[in-house]
C-alpha positions, -999 to +999 in steps of 0.1 A: -535-200+191-497-203+190-479-220+160-466-244+188-500-253+198-511-260+164-481-277+155-487-302+185-523-307+179-513-316+143-488-340+156-507-355+183-542-360+163-557-396+174-580-397+143-572-424+118-561-420+083-591-415+060-577-431+030-544-450+017-531-419+000-528-403+033-510-430+047-486-430+014-480-392+022-471-402+058-448-430+046-430-404+021-425-377+048-410-402+074-388-415+047-376-383+039-369-373+075-351-405+080-329-399+048-321-362+060-313-375+094-291-403+082-271-379+057-268-355+088-251-386+110-224-393+083-217-355+080-216-349+116-193-383+119-173-371+094-168-336+108-157-353+140-132-375+122-117-345+106-117-324+134-100-351+157-071-360+130-064-324+121-064-314+158-086-284+148-120-271+162-143-267+135-169-249+155-175-279+179-152-300+194-146-338+181-167-353+209-195-330+203-195-339+164-199-377+174-226-368+201-244-351+174-241-378+148-255-404+176-285-381+179-290-377+140-285-417+137-311-424+165-337-399+147-328-418+114-335-452+129-370-438+143-381-424+107-368-458+091-389-480+118-420-459+111-417-465+077-410-503+078-441-507+101-463-487+079-451-508+047-454-542+067-490-532+078-500-523+042-486-554+031-506-577+055-537-555+045-530-564+007-523-600+014-556-601+036-577-587+007-561-609-018-570-640+001-606-630+007 
């Protein structure tokens, strides 16, 4: 089986989490992905501004840096949203256990 098929199979695994530790690991991974994407967004935007102000091509045109910043920012939003929803659901679960 190719590496791509194995990765896709692991990504689209429909089975639920077995315990809370798996959920915590997933939250940590998504948070790390979101943080890296967020920092990449800031770096790309800074490179775009510097490239435009200095009027020098820093590997890419300034508009390309801004487009990369937008894509990285959208990726960061996806990761942060996943973390927020997972933490919210864990909080609802903890509150319902506390009330019963």
